[in-house]
C-alpha positions as CSV (number, residue, x, y, z in Angstrom):
1,X,7.2,-4.7,-21.6
2,X,7.4,-8.4,-20.8
3,X,7.1,-7.6,-17.1
4,X,3.9,-5.6,-17.7
5,X,2.4,-8.5,-19.6
6,X,3.3,-10.8,-16.8
7,X,1.6,-8.6,-14.2
8,X,-1.5,-8.3,-16.4
9,X,-1.7,-12.1,-16.7
10,X,-1.3,-12.5,-13.0
11,X,-4.2,-10.1,-12.3
12,X,-6.4,-11.8,-14.9
13,X,-5.7,-15.2,-13.4
14,X,-6.4,-14.1,-9.8
15,X,-9.4,-12.1,-10.8
16,X,-10.9,-15.3,-12.5
17,X,-10.4,-17.2,-9.3
18,X,-12.4,-14.7,-7.1
19,X,-14.9,-13.2,-9.5
20,X,-18.2,-15.1,-9.0
21,X,-21.8,-14.3,-8.1
22,X,-20.7,-12.2,-5.1
23,X,-17.6,-10.4,-6.5
24,X,-17.5,-8.3,-9.6
25,X,-14.3,-7.5,-11.5
26,X,-14.6,-3.9,-10.2
27,X,-14.9,-5.1,-6.6
28,X,-11.9,-7.3,-7.0
29,X,-9.8,-4.4,-8.4
30,X,-10.9,-2.1,-5.6
31,X,-9.9,-4.8,-3.0
32,X,-6.6,-5.3,-4.7
33,X,-5.9,-1.6,-4.7
34,X,-6.8,-1.3,-1.0
35,X,-4.6,-4.3,-0.2
36,X,-1.7,-2.7,-2.0
37,X,-2.2,0.6,-0.2
38,X,-2.1,-1.2,3.1
39,X,1.2,-2.8,2.1
40,X,2.6,0.5,1.0
41,X,1.6,2.1,4.3
42,X,3.3,-0.7,6.2
43,X,6.5,-0.1,4.3
44,X,6.2,3.7,4.9
45,X,5.7,3.0,8.6
46,X,8.8,0.8,8.7
47,X,10.9,3.5,6.9
48,X,9.6,6.2,9.2
49,X,10.6,4.2,12.3
50,X,14.1,3.9,11.0
51,X,14.3,7.7,10.3
52,X,13.0,8.4,13.8
53,X,15.6,6.0,15.4
54,X,18.4,7.6,13.3
55,X,17.2,11.1,14.5
56,X,17.4,9.9,18.1
57,X,21.0,9.0,17.6
58,X,20.7,5.2,17.5
59,X,24.0,3.6,16.3
60,X,24.4,2.4,12.8
61,X,24.8,-1.2,14.0
62,X,21.5,-1.0,16.0
63,X,19.8,0.6,13.0
64,X,21.0,-2.2,10.7
65,X,19.7,-4.8,13.2
66,X,16.3,-3.0,13.3
67,X,16.3,-2.7,9.5
68,X,16.9,-6.5,9.2
69,X,14.1,-7.3,11.5
70,X,11.7,-4.9,9.7
71,X,12.7,-6.4,6.3
72,X,12.0,-9.9,7.6
73,X,8.5,-8.8,8.6
74,X,7.9,-7.0,5.3
75,X,9.1,-10.0,3.2
76,X,6.8,-12.3,5.2
77,X,3.9,-10.0,4.3
78,X,5.0,-10.1,0.6
79,X,6.2,-6.5,0.7
80,X,9.4,-5.2,-0.9
81,X,12.1,-4.8,1.8
82,X,13.6,-1.5,2.7
83,X,16.7,-0.5,0.7
84,X,20.0,-0.6,2.5
85,X,21.6,2.8,3.2
86,X,23.2,4.4,0.1
87,X,27.0,4.2,0.2
88,X,27.4,7.1,-2.2
89,X,25.5,10.3,-2.8
90,X,23.1,10.2,-5.7
91,X,24.5,11.2,-9.0
92,X,27.8,9.3,-8.6
93,X,28.1,6.4,-10.9
94,X,30.6,3.7,-11.8
95,X,31.7,5.4,-14.9
96,X,34.2,7.4,-12.9
97,X,36.2,4.3,-12.4
98,X,38.1,2.3,-15.1
99,X,37.9,-1.4,-15.7
100,X,40.6,-2.0,-13.0
101,X,38.6,-0.1,-10.5
102,X,41.0,2.9,-10.5
103,X,39.8,6.5,-10.8
């Protein structure tokens, strides 16, 4: 809940900075939505490139090098980086190990 309030505050602050005689709040929100969609598309494109390279048989080491470069570009654009590959299938959790790490 605190995160949601922080985000709403951020939007209000930035909207106050750009809303003037030429921009309405609605225009600002439309531009913000379009900007976020562009960022999401950039991230999808990066993920698609990795999938295509993996399908072509590129080595894991090369994929990780490309992933690191893509993540660097994404972060520079203010976009969340791509997740590293999952080490375990979904559904597995740490509850299957005890406090000493043994199963």
